[in-house]
N, C-alpha and C positions, 0 to 999 in steps of 0.2 A: 504494500500500500504506500510505503514511503516513496519508492521509486516512481510509482504511478502519480503520486502527488507532485513530485519534482517535474515530471513530464508535463503534467497539466499546467503548471505555472510557467514552464520554460518552453512550451510548444512542441513537445514530442510525445510519442506514444511508445513505450518500451514493449518489445515483443516478448513472448513466453521465455525464450532463451535468455534474454537480458534480465528479466525478472528473476529467473532461477539463479543466474550467476551473481546477481546483486545480493540475494538472500544468503547464498553460500559464502559470499565475501566476508561475512561477519567473522568467520573462523580465522581469518587472516588479519583482523584488525589488531594492532599492537596496543598494549595498555599505555596509559600516560607514563612518561619517564619516571615519575616519582612513586608510582603506585606500588610496584613490587617491594621495594625497599621499605616504604612506609608500612605496608601491610605486615611484612615480616617483623618489623619492630613492634607494632601493635599486638601481634599474635603472641608475643612473649608475655604479655600482661593481661590480655583480654581474649574472650571467645569471640570469634568473628563469624558473622552470617552475611550471606549475599541474598539480596532481594532483587531479582533481576527480571527485566521485561523481555527476556529471550527464553528459548526452549532449552531443555536439559542438554541435548547434544551440542548445541552451540556454546552454552556456558562451559562445557568441558574443555573446549578449545581455549577459552579465556583463562580458565584456571591453570591450564598447562603453561600459558604464556606468563602468568603471574608466578608460577613456580611454587605453589603452596597449596595445602589442603585447608579448606574452610571447615569450621565446626558445623555449620548449617548452610545448606543451599536451598533456596526457595525461588523457583522460577515461575514465569507466567504460565508455562505448561502445567505445572503442578497446581497452581491456583485457578487455572482456567479463566484468567482475566489478566488485563494489563493495567499497570498503574496509570492513572491515579486511583483506580478502584480500591475501595477499602478492603475488599475481599483478599487482596494480596497481603495487606498488613495484618488482617485478622489471622490468616494462616501462619504468618511469621510469628505472631505473638503466641499462638497455640503451640507451635513447634518449639519455640524457645522456652516455654513454660516459665515465663517471667511476667511480672506485672509491667504494664507500659512504662511506669515511672522508673524502671530499672534498665530500660533499653535506650541506647543512644543511636539514633539513625543519622548516618553520615551520607551525604548525597550531593550531586551536582544540579539537580532539578528542583526548583521551587514548586513548579506545577505538578510534576509527577510524584514527588516524594515529600517535600517539606509540608505542603498543605495537608495531605491526608495523614501524615505522621502526627502533626500537631493536633489534628482533629481527634486523634485517638489517645492523646496525652503523652506521646513520646518526646523526649528531648531530641533536639536536632542540631546538626552542624551542616552548614551549606558550604560546599567546596566550590567557590565561585571562580572557576578557571578563567572566566571572561571578565574578571574584575576591572581590567584596564580597557574594556571595549563597551560601547553602548549596546543596549538592548538585552534580550534574553537568549541569544544564540538560536539553537534549533528547537527550543521548547516554547510553548505558548507562555505569555506573560502570566504572572501570578502575584497576588498581594500577600502571600504567606511570609511570616517573619520568623527566621530561624533563631535559635538561641545563641548561636555563634556563627560567624562567617570567617572563612579562611581562604587564602588563594590556592592552596593545593593540599593534598593528603599528607605530604611530608610535614607541613606546618602543624597539622594535628598530631602526628606522631611525635614531633619535637616537644609539643606542649604536654601530652599526657602519657607517653610511653616510658 
């Protein structure tokens, strides 16, 4: 749907082969340069969970690129919905077996993550990688207010790990 949306805005219609290649390209997307090191530092002190808007098989490629095992992996495939649906967050809370007040949700999207996490009482950190650029990047605008805003994941690791 993303590629079709780009096509609609930019005046092209992707064919079936292009749609397939685009969806499969996710497995080749590299993590942000600071992510692997920061996650490894955080893992020494905290349990880490992923709440991802992709399927299990595609997240497996991301996990390999990050070079670590997460304590919990909750995907859109497992929750049968995409964030910002509260369904994804309810499943995460259920799996973690913690009250929302004991969960810190760290994310890059105000719209997909901060708003629903705050609605359920989770503490939030917004990794604002676009802090030096105008607008919201690839996500819709949102009025959600995170508890903390940082420029990258390493800044969080430096602060709490």
